[in-house]
C-alpha positions as protocol buffer text, in pm:
chain_id: "A"
residue {
  index: 1
  type: MET
  ca { x: 5 y: 22 z: 13 }
}
residue {
  index: 2
  type: SER
  ca { x: 135 y: 341 z: -95 }
}
residue {
  index: 3
  type: GLU
  ca { x: 232 y: 560 z: 177 }
}
residue {
  index: 4
  type: ALA
  ca { x: 222 y: 963 z: 198 }
}
residue {
  index: 5
  type: ALA
  ca { x: 605 y: 972 z: 198 }
}
residue {
  index: 6
  type: ASP
  ca { x: 560 y: 775 z: -138 }
}
residue {
  index: 7
  type: PHE
  ca { x: 448 y: 1084 z: -300 }
}
residue {
  index: 8
  type: LEU
  ca { x: 710 y: 1340 z: -158 }
}
residue {
  index: 9
  type: PRO
  ca { x: 883 y: 1377 z: -479 }
}
residue {
  index: 10
  type: ALA
  ca { x: 586 y: 1452 z: -730 }
}
residue {
  index: 11
  type: ALA
  ca { x: 506 y: 1725 z: -444 }
}
residue {
  index: 12
  type: GLU
  ca { x: 911 y: 1873 z: -485 }
}
residue {
  index: 13
  type: ALA
  ca { x: 832 y: 1824 z: -820 }
}
residue {
  index: 14
  type: ALA
  ca { x: 511 y: 2039 z: -851 }
}
residue {
  index: 15
  type: ALA
  ca { x: 709 y: 2295 z: -620 }
}
residue {
  index: 16
  type: GLU
  ca { x: 1000 y: 2316 z: -875 }
}
residue {
  index: 17
  type: ALA
  ca { x: 740 y: 2354 z: -1164 }
}
residue {
  index: 18
  type: ALA
  ca { x: 527 y: 2628 z: -994 }
}
residue {
  index: 19
  type: GLY
  ca { x: 833 y: 2835 z: -872 }
}
residue {
  index: 20
  type: ALA
  ca { x: 953 y: 2855 z: -1253 }
}
residue {
  index: 21
  type: VAL
  ca { x: 614 y: 3012 z: -1396 }
}
residue {
  index: 22
  type: ILE
  ca { x: 651 y: 3226 z: -1045 }
}
residue {
  index: 23
  type: ARG
  ca { x: 969 y: 3386 z: -1011 }
}
residue {
  index: 24
  type: PRO
  ca { x: 976 y: 3599 z: -1350 }
}
residue {
  index: 25
  type: LEU
  ca { x: 630 y: 3746 z: -1278 }
}
residue {
  index: 26
  type: PHE
  ca { x: 706 y: 3887 z: -946 }
}
residue {
  index: 27
  type: ARG
  ca { x: 733 y: 4225 z: -907 }
}
residue {
  index: 28
  type: SER
  ca { x: 669 y: 4263 z: -1283 }
}
residue {
  index: 29
  type: ALA
  ca { x: 399 y: 4422 z: -1435 }
}
residue {
  index: 30
  type: LEU
  ca { x: 91 y: 4162 z: -1408 }
}
residue {
  index: 31
  type: LEU
  ca { x: -310 y: 4146 z: -1520 }
}
residue {
  index: 32
  type: VAL
  ca { x: -474 y: 4209 z: -1174 }
}
residue {
  index: 33
  type: GLU
  ca { x: -848 y: 4132 z: -1227 }
}
residue {
  index: 34
  type: ALA
  ca { x: -1093 y: 4088 z: -965 }
}
residue {
  index: 35
  type: LYS
  ca { x: -1281 y: 3733 z: -805 }
}
residue {
  index: 36
  type: GLY
  ca { x: -1571 y: 3693 z: -774 }
}
residue {
  index: 37
  type: ASP
  ca { x: -1459 y: 3749 z: -398 }
}
residue {
  index: 38
  type: ALA
  ca { x: -1237 y: 4061 z: -465 }
}
residue {
  index: 39
  type: SER
  ca { x: -971 y: 3865 z: -401 }
}
residue {
  index: 40
  type: PRO
  ca { x: -682 y: 3964 z: -655 }
}
residue {
  index: 41
  type: VAL
  ca { x: -577 y: 3698 z: -916 }
}
residue {
  index: 42
  type: THR
  ca { x: -334 y: 3714 z: -1176 }
}
residue {
  index: 43
  type: GLU
  ca { x: -150 y: 3510 z: -1406 }
}
residue {
  index: 44
  type: ALA
  ca { x: 103 y: 3358 z: -1218 }
}
residue {
  index: 45
  type: ASP
  ca { x: -207 y: 3206 z: -1005 }
}
residue {
  index: 46
  type: ARG
  ca { x: -351 y: 3047 z: -1288 }
}
residue {
  index: 47
  type: ALA
  ca { x: -42 y: 2916 z: -1498 }
}
residue {
  index: 48
  type: ALA
  ca { x: 131 y: 2803 z: -1200 }
}
residue {
  index: 49
  type: GLU
  ca { x: -189 y: 2576 z: -1078 }
}
residue {
  index: 50
  type: ARG
  ca { x: -156 y: 2441 z: -1442 }
}
residue {
  index: 51
  type: ALA
  ca { x: 206 y: 2344 z: -1407 }
}
residue {
  index: 52
  type: ILE
  ca { x: 130 y: 2149 z: -1132 }
}
residue {
  index: 53
  type: ARG
  ca { x: -181 y: 2000 z: -1223 }
}
residue {
  index: 54
  type: ALA
  ca { x: 28 y: 1865 z: -1551 }
}
residue {
  index: 55
  type: LEU
  ca { x: 266 y: 1713 z: -1349 }
}
residue {
  index: 56
  type: LEU
  ca { x: 5 y: 1533 z: -1108 }
}
residue {
  index: 57
  type: ALA
  ca { x: -156 y: 1432 z: -1401 }
}
residue {
  index: 58
  type: GLU
  ca { x: 141 y: 1263 z: -1531 }
}
residue {
  index: 59
  type: ARG
  ca { x: 317 y: 1097 z: -1255 }
}
residue {
  index: 60
  type: HIS
  ca { x: -53 y: 984 z: -1068 }
}
residue {
  index: 61
  type: PRO
  ca { x: -291 y: 999 z: -1291 }
}
residue {
  index: 62
  type: ASP
  ca { x: -518 y: 795 z: -1070 }
}
residue {
  index: 63
  type: HIS
  ca { x: -509 y: 1123 z: -784 }
}
residue {
  index: 64
  type: GLY
  ca { x: -822 y: 1368 z: -739 }
}
residue {
  index: 65
  type: VAL
  ca { x: -721 y: 1733 z: -746 }
}
residue {
  index: 66
  type: ILE
  ca { x: -906 y: 1996 z: -601 }
}
residue {
  index: 67
  type: GLY
  ca { x: -700 y: 2354 z: -681 }
}
residue {
  index: 68
  type: GLU
  ca { x: -800 y: 2700 z: -609 }
}
residue {
  index: 69
  type: GLU
  ca { x: -804 y: 2815 z: -950 }
}
residue {
  index: 70
  type: TYR
  ca { x: -951 y: 2516 z: -1170 }
}
residue {
  index: 71
  type: GLY
  ca { x: -1157 y: 2387 z: -916 }
}
residue {
  index: 72
  type: ASP
  ca { x: -1211 y: 1976 z: -854 }
}
residue {
  index: 73
  type: THR
  ca { x: -1105 y: 1628 z: -1035 }
}
residue {
  index: 74
  type: ASN
  ca { x: -1224 y: 1362 z: -925 }
}
residue {
  index: 75
  type: PRO
  ca { x: -1216 y: 1470 z: -581 }
}
residue {
  index: 76
  type: ASP
  ca { x: -1359 y: 1134 z: -428 }
}
residue {
  index: 77
  type: ALA
  ca { x: -1035 y: 940 z: -461 }
}
residue {
  index: 78
  type: GLU
  ca { x: -899 y: 751 z: -221 }
}
residue {
  index: 79
  type: TRP
  ca { x: -523 y: 1016 z: -303 }
}
residue {
  index: 80
  type: VAL
  ca { x: -670 y: 1406 z: -335 }
}
residue {
  index: 81
  type: TRP
  ca { x: -401 y: 1676 z: -413 }
}
residue {
  index: 82
  type: VAL
  ca { x: -556 y: 2029 z: -256 }
}
residue {
  index: 83
  type: LEU
  ca { x: -343 y: 2336 z: -426 }
}
residue {
  index: 84
  type: ASP
  ca { x: -303 y: 2693 z: -346 }
}
residue {
  index: 85
  type: PRO
  ca { x: -61 y: 2817 z: -676 }
}
residue {
  index: 86
  type: ILE
  ca { x: -16 y: 3129 z: -432 }
}
residue {
  index: 87
  type: ASP
  ca { x: -123 y: 3145 z: -107 }
}
residue {
  index: 88
  type: GLY
  ca { x: -95 y: 3561 z: -43 }
}
residue {
  index: 89
  type: THR
  ca { x: -192 y: 3685 z: -373 }
}
residue {
  index: 90
  type: ARG
  ca { x: -218 y: 4032 z: -230 }
}
residue {
  index: 91
  type: ALA
  ca { x: 155 y: 4037 z: -133 }
}
residue {
  index: 92
  type: PHE
  ca { x: 253 y: 3912 z: -472 }
}
residue {
  index: 93
  type: VAL
  ca { x: 81 y: 4165 z: -632 }
}
residue {
  index: 94
  type: THR
  ca { x: 253 y: 4431 z: -418 }
}
residue {
  index: 95
  type: GLY
  ca { x: 550 y: 4264 z: -422 }
}
residue {
  index: 96
  type: ARG
  ca { x: 623 y: 4142 z: -110 }
}
residue {
  index: 97
  type: PRO
  ca { x: 748 y: 3794 z: -39 }
}
residue {
  index: 98
  type: LEU
  ca { x: 488 y: 3685 z: 210 }
}
residue {
  index: 99
  type: PHE
  ca { x: 369 y: 3455 z: 14 }
}
residue {
  index: 100
  type: GLY
  ca { x: 372 y: 3066 z: -65 }
}
residue {
  index: 101
  type: THR
  ca { x: 219 y: 2776 z: -325 }
}
residue {
  index: 102
  type: LEU
  ca { x: 46 y: 2553 z: -66 }
}
residue {
  index: 103
  type: ILE
  ca { x: 47 y: 2166 z: -171 }
}
residue {
  index: 104
  type: GLY
  ca { x: -103 y: 1969 z: 11 }
}
residue {
  index: 105
  type: LEU
  ca { x: -193 y: 1611 z: -9 }
}
residue {
  index: 106
  type: LEU
  ca { x: -503 y: 1440 z: 155 }
}
residue {
  index: 107
  type: HIS
  ca { x: -562 y: 1040 z: 239 }
}
residue {
  index: 108
  type: ARG
  ca { x: -929 y: 980 z: 237 }
}
residue {
  index: 109
  type: GLY
  ca { x: -1001 y: 1343 z: 363 }
}
residue {
  index: 110
  type: THR
  ca { x: -730 y: 1327 z: 594 }
}
residue {
  index: 111
  type: PRO
  ca { x: -387 y: 1608 z: 576 }
}
residue {
  index: 112
  type: VAL
  ca { x: -99 y: 1382 z: 543 }
}
residue {
  index: 113
  type: LEU
  ca { x: 175 y: 1550 z: 341 }
}
residue {
  index: 114
  type: GLY
  ca { x: 257 y: 1897 z: 271 }
}
residue {
  index: 115
  type: LEU
  ca { x: 452 y: 2153 z: 131 }
}
residue {
  index: 116
  type: ILE
  ca { x: 476 y: 2560 z: 216 }
}
residue {
  index: 117
  type: ASP
  ca { x: 717 y: 2647 z: -63 }
}
residue {
  index: 118
  type: GLN
  ca { x: 819 y: 3051 z: -128 }
}
residue {
  index: 119
  type: PRO
  ca { x: 942 y: 2978 z: -446 }
}
residue {
  index: 120
  type: VAL
  ca { x: 1136 y: 3357 z: -392 }
}
residue {
  index: 121
  type: THR
  ca { x: 1329 y: 3318 z: -80 }
}
residue {
  index: 122
  type: GLY
  ca { x: 1398 y: 2962 z: -121 }
}
residue {
  index: 123
  type: GLU
  ca { x: 1256 y: 2842 z: 174 }
}
residue {
  index: 124
  type: ARG
  ca { x: 1072 y: 2528 z: 197 }
}
residue {
  index: 125
  type: TRP
  ca { x: 852 y: 2324 z: 413 }
}
residue {
  index: 126
  type: ILE
  ca { x: 795 y: 1981 z: 415 }
}
residue {
  index: 127
  type: GLY
  ca { x: 570 y: 1780 z: 660 }
}
residue {
  index: 128
  type: VAL
  ca { x: 481 y: 1426 z: 612 }
}
residue {
  index: 129
  type: THR
  ca { x: 224 y: 1238 z: 874 }
}
residue {
  index: 130
  type: GLY
  ca { x: 477 y: 1035 z: 1116 }
}
residue {
  index: 131
  type: GLN
  ca { x: 748 y: 1219 z: 1022 }
}
residue {
  index: 132
  type: PRO
  ca { x: 960 y: 1562 z: 1149 }
}
residue {
  index: 133
  type: THR
  ca { x: 903 y: 1863 z: 957 }
}
residue {
  index: 134
  type: ARG
  ca { x: 1171 y: 1948 z: 791 }
}
residue {
  index: 135
  type: PHE
  ca { x: 1293 y: 2273 z: 634 }
}
residue {
  index: 136
  type: LEU
  ca { x: 1531 y: 2363 z: 393 }
}
residue {
  index: 137
  type: SER
  ca { x: 1666 y: 2758 z: 385 }
}
residue {
  index: 138
  type: ARG
  ca { x: 2016 y: 2946 z: 302 }
}
residue {
  index: 139
  type: PHE
  ca { x: 1828 y: 3121 z: 589 }
}
residue {
  index: 140
  type: GLY
  ca { x: 1899 y: 2816 z: 834 }
}
residue {
  index: 141
  type: GLY
  ca { x: 1600 y: 2713 z: 1133 }
}
residue {
  index: 142
  type: THR
  ca { x: 1482 y: 2427 z: 1272 }
}
residue {
  index: 143
  type: PRO
  ca { x: 1143 y: 2323 z: 1245 }
}
residue {
  index: 144
  type: ARG
  ca { x: 1060 y: 2287 z: 1576 }
}
residue {
  index: 145
  type: CYS
  ca { x: 718 y: 2459 z: 1781 }
}
residue {
  index: 146
  type: ARG
  ca { x: 809 y: 2618 z: 2131 }
}
residue {
  index: 147
  type: PRO
  ca { x: 643 y: 2593 z: 2448 }
}
residue {
  index: 148
  type: CYS
  ca { x: 437 y: 2855 z: 2540 }
}
residue {
  index: 149
  type: ALA
  ca { x: 320 y: 2857 z: 2910 }
}
residue {
  index: 150
  type: SER
  ca { x: 38 y: 3036 z: 2897 }
}
residue {
  index: 151
  type: LEU
  ca { x: -195 y: 3237 z: 2628 }
}
residue {
  index: 152
  type: ALA
  ca { x: -107 y: 3555 z: 2815 }
}
residue {
  index: 153
  type: GLU
  ca { x: 250 y: 3502 z: 2625 }
}
residue {
  index: 154
  type: ALA
  ca { x: 162 y: 3364 z: 2314 }
}
residue {
  index: 155
  type: GLU
  ca { x: 230 y: 3556 z: 1994 }
}
residue {
  index: 156
  type: LEU
  ca { x: -93 y: 3589 z: 1779 }
}
residue {
  index: 157
  type: SER
  ca { x: -111 y: 3624 z: 1422 }
}
residue {
  index: 158
  type: CYS
  ca { x: -392 y: 3595 z: 1193 }
}
residue {
  index: 159
  type: THR
  ca { x: -405 y: 3667 z: 790 }
}
residue {
  index: 160
  type: SER
  ca { x: -631 y: 4010 z: 803 }
}
residue {
  index: 161
  type: PRO
  ca { x: -895 y: 4123 z: 1018 }
}
residue {
  index: 162
  type: ASP
  ca { x: -1107 y: 4154 z: 702 }
}
residue {
  index: 163
  type: MET
  ca { x: -1188 y: 3770 z: 738 }
}
residue {
  index: 164
  type: PHE
  ca { x: -1418 y: 3807 z: 1014 }
}
residue {
  index: 165
  type: ASP
  ca { x: -1789 y: 3891 z: 1043 }
}
residue {
  index: 166
  type: ALA
  ca { x: -1911 y: 4034 z: 1330 }
}
residue {
  index: 167
  type: GLU
  ca { x: -1963 y: 3721 z: 1547 }
}
residue {
  index: 168
  type: THR
  ca { x: -1637 y: 3558 z: 1509 }
}
residue {
  index: 169
  type: ALA
  ca { x: -1477 y: 3933 z: 1537 }
}
residue {
  index: 170
  type: SER
  ca { x: -1595 y: 3936 z: 1884 }
}
residue {
  index: 171
  type: ARG
  ca { x: -1495 y: 3573 z: 1950 }
}
residue {
  index: 172
  type: PHE
  ca { x: -1155 y: 3673 z: 1787 }
}
residue {
  index: 173
  type: ALA
  ca { x: -1091 y: 3998 z: 2005 }
}
residue {
  index: 174
  type: ALA
  ca { x: -1147 y: 3756 z: 2312 }
}
residue {
  index: 175
  type: VAL
  ca { x: -807 y: 3586 z: 2185 }
}
residue {
  index: 176
  type: LYS
  ca { x: -623 y: 3904 z: 2099 }
}
residue {
  index: 177
  type: ALA
  ca { x: -658 y: 4056 z: 2449 }
}
residue {
  index: 178
  type: ALA
  ca { x: -532 y: 3780 z: 2591 }
}
residue {
  index: 179
  type: ALA
  ca { x: -273 y: 3713 z: 2386 }
}
residue {
  index: 180
  type: ARG
  ca { x: 78 y: 3934 z: 2446 }
}
residue {
  index: 181
  type: ARG
  ca { x: 87 y: 4061 z: 2072 }
}
residue {
  index: 182
  type: THR
  ca { x: -48 y: 4063 z: 1766 }
}
residue {
  index: 183
  type: THR
  ca { x: 139 y: 4054 z: 1407 }
}
residue {
  index: 184
  type: TRP
  ca { x: -134 y: 4085 z: 1089 }
}
residue {
  index: 185
  type: GLY
  ca { x: -69 y: 3949 z: 783 }
}
residue {
  index: 186
  type: GLY
  ca { x: 170 y: 3644 z: 639 }
}
residue {
  index: 187
  type: ASP
  ca { x: -93 y: 3412 z: 527 }
}
residue {
  index: 188
  type: CYS
  ca { x: 72 y: 3063 z: 502 }
}
residue {
  index: 189
  type: TYR
  ca { x: 429 y: 3172 z: 587 }
}
residue {
  index: 190
  type: ALA
  ca { x: 285 y: 3264 z: 896 }
}
residue {
  index: 191
  type: TYR
  ca { x: 218 y: 2915 z: 958 }
}
residue {
  index: 192
  type: GLY
  ca { x: 559 y: 2838 z: 868 }
}
residue {
  index: 193
  type: LEU
  ca { x: 686 y: 3078 z: 1118 }
}
residue {
  index: 194
  type: LEU
  ca { x: 483 y: 2884 z: 1370 }
}
residue {
  index: 195
  type: ALA
  ca { x: 674 y: 2571 z: 1267 }
}
residue {
  index: 196
  type: LEU
  ca { x: 1006 y: 2716 z: 1340 }
}
residue {
  index: 197
  type: GLY
  ca { x: 886 y: 2860 z: 1697 }
}
residue {
  index: 198
  type: LEU
  ca { x: 875 y: 3187 z: 1620 }
}
residue {
  index: 199
  type: VAL
  ca { x: 506 y: 3232 z: 1646 }
}
residue {
  index: 200
  type: ASP
  ca { x: 252 y: 3097 z: 1885 }
}
residue {
  index: 201
  type: MET
  ca { x: -76 y: 3025 z: 1756 }
}
residue {
  index: 202
  type: VAL
  ca { x: -245 y: 3153 z: 1421 }
}
residue {
  index: 203
  type: VAL
  ca { x: -656 y: 3239 z: 1403 }
}
residue {
  index: 204
  type: ASP
  ca { x: -795 y: 3248 z: 1090 }
}
residue {
  index: 205
  type: ALA
  ca { x: -1167 y: 3206 z: 941 }
}
residue {
  index: 206
  type: THR
  ca { x: -1296 y: 3178 z: 619 }
}
residue {
  index: 207
  type: MET
  ca { x: -1077 y: 2913 z: 503 }
}
residue {
  index: 208
  type: LYS
  ca { x: -1082 y: 2716 z: 188 }
}
residue {
  index: 209
  type: PRO
  ca { x: -957 y: 2304 z: 221 }
}
residue {
  index: 210
  type: TRP
  ca { x: -674 y: 2444 z: -5 }
}
residue {
  index: 211
  type: ASP
  ca { x: -566 y: 2730 z: 231 }
}
residue {
  index: 212
  type: TRP
  ca { x: -495 y: 2469 z: 501 }
}
residue {
  index: 213
  type: ALA
  ca { x: -478 y: 2141 z: 366 }
}
residue {
  index: 214
  type: ALA
  ca { x: -51 y: 2145 z: 377 }
}
residue {
  index: 215
  type: LEU
  ca { x: -63 y: 2356 z: 648 }
}
residue {
  index: 216
  type: VAL
  ca { x: -171 y: 2066 z: 881 }
}
residue {
  index: 217
  type: PRO
  ca { x: 138 y: 1827 z: 857 }
}
residue {
  index: 218
  type: VAL
  ca { x: 376 y: 2109 z: 827 }
}
residue {
  index: 219
  type: VAL
  ca { x: 234 y: 2220 z: 1162 }
}
residue {
  index: 220
  type: GLU
  ca { x: 218 y: 1922 z: 1365 }
}
residue {
  index: 221
  type: GLY
  ca { x: 525 y: 1754 z: 1270 }
}
residue {
  index: 222
  type: ALA
  ca { x: 685 y: 2037 z: 1409 }
}
residue {
  index: 223
  type: GLY
  ca { x: 483 y: 1978 z: 1791 }
}
residue {
  index: 224
  type: GLY
  ca { x: 222 y: 2174 z: 1716 }
}
residue {
  index: 225
  type: ARG
  ca { x: -126 y: 2126 z: 1632 }
}
residue {
  index: 226
  type: CYS
  ca { x: -409 y: 2258 z: 1364 }
}
residue {
  index: 227
  type: THR
  ca { x: -777 y: 2232 z: 1432 }
}
residue {
  index: 228
  type: ASP
  ca { x: -1079 y: 2424 z: 1391 }
}
residue {
  index: 229
  type: TRP
  ca { x: -1194 y: 2684 z: 1646 }
}
residue {
  index: 230
  type: ALA
  ca { x: -1339 y: 2428 z: 1853 }
}
residue {
  index: 231
  type: GLY
  ca { x: -1005 y: 2172 z: 1809 }
}
residue {
  index: 232
  type: ARG
  ca { x: -1162 y: 1950 z: 1556 }
}
residue {
  index: 233
  type: PRO
  ca { x: -991 y: 1816 z: 1299 }
}
residue {
  index: 234
  type: LEU
  ca { x: -979 y: 2003 z: 980 }
}
residue {
  index: 235
  type: ARG
  ca { x: -1172 y: 1886 z: 725 }
}
residue {
  index: 236
  type: LEU
  ca { x: -1298 y: 1957 z: 324 }
}
residue {
  index: 237
  type: ASP
  ca { x: -1687 y: 2020 z: 473 }
}
residue {
  index: 238
  type: GLY
  ca { x: -1530 y: 2233 z: 787 }
}
residue {
  index: 239
  type: ASP
  ca { x: -1664 y: 2574 z: 897 }
}
residue {
  index: 240
  type: GLY
  ca { x: -1370 y: 2794 z: 736 }
}
residue {
  index: 241
  type: SER
  ca { x: -1246 y: 2801 z: 1113 }
}
residue {
  index: 242
  type: VAL
  ca { x: -856 y: 2753 z: 1152 }
}
residue {
  index: 243
  type: LEU
  ca { x: -663 y: 2752 z: 1520 }
}
residue {
  index: 244
  type: ALA
  ca { x: -290 y: 2666 z: 1490 }
}
residue {
  index: 245
  type: LEU
  ca { x: -73 y: 2654 z: 1828 }
}
residue {
  index: 246
  type: GLY
  ca { x: 278 y: 2609 z: 1852 }
}
residue {
  index: 247
  type: ASP
  ca { x: 183 y: 2413 z: 2187 }
}
residue {
  index: 248
  type: PRO
  ca { x: -78 y: 2214 z: 2188 }
}
residue {
  index: 249
  type: ALA
  ca { x: -184 y: 2251 z: 2588 }
}
residue {
  index: 250
  type: MET
  ca { x: -315 y: 2578 z: 2470 }
}
residue {
  index: 251
  type: LEU
  ca { x: -594 y: 2406 z: 2275 }
}
residue {
  index: 252
  type: PRO
  ca { x: -838 y: 2398 z: 2554 }
}
residue {
  index: 253
  type: GLU
  ca { x: -839 y: 2755 z: 2683 }
}
residue {
  index: 254
  type: VAL
  ca { x: -811 y: 2912 z: 2334 }
}
residue {
  index: 255
  type: SER
  ca { x: -1088 y: 2708 z: 2171 }
}
residue {
  index: 256
  type: ALA
  ca { x: -1285 y: 2842 z: 2510 }
}
residue {
  index: 257
  type: LEU
  ca { x: -1279 y: 3145 z: 2407 }
}
residue {
  index: 258
  type: LEU
  ca { x: -1302 y: 3132 z: 2050 }
}
residue {
  index: 259
  type: ALA
  ca { x: -1643 y: 2920 z: 2109 }
}
residue {
  index: 260
  type: GLY
  ca { x: -1767 y: 3268 z: 2240 }
}
């Protein structure tokens, strides 16, 4: 029977293919369109996802694919790839390298392999279920979440306050008030920093499967936890809430605040 690690060569090759498309377009003049949700989309997103899909179709034609740009292909397969070619498009179009290519793999709906790849800085986080997270970077760094004795000492990160509605904003505000400090932005990069022990928790909402599927093995392989706000495993049919903790011991306290 195939194991998640068997598919790591395809995941890394897919990240290389996407990076080859993205790097020449970074900080170049791009045609930016508006998606239905008003988020920016560029030719880099689409071309990168096409490159990933082509490679995966060649290597693993029996696998399914769920992608941000081109939808679902065979989503009921045993193994399903979940793709976000550029997570953090707003950062990309404004020339900030706080974005990444996300390549996740689900086995019967459970995330078992994930890559966070930053094609400009050359940083890559690799998570495989049952293995410690690996980090490839010329800057160094060891992928290991740090202990955090209490929420009052925690460094909190969130992609944007705009992702909350009135109800979820009040629940997030309770966590923010209890935390030591809050930083904004970073998208998937913030989860990579959590895996390096530089951030203690990330709280996001309205997340799609391609936003979180690759993150779960990376965070948990570094010793953290990645759940929804209620502390439940993330699922394709979930509510879009994501809570990543470097120290799993904080889960009861934080999820209680997020429950309102």
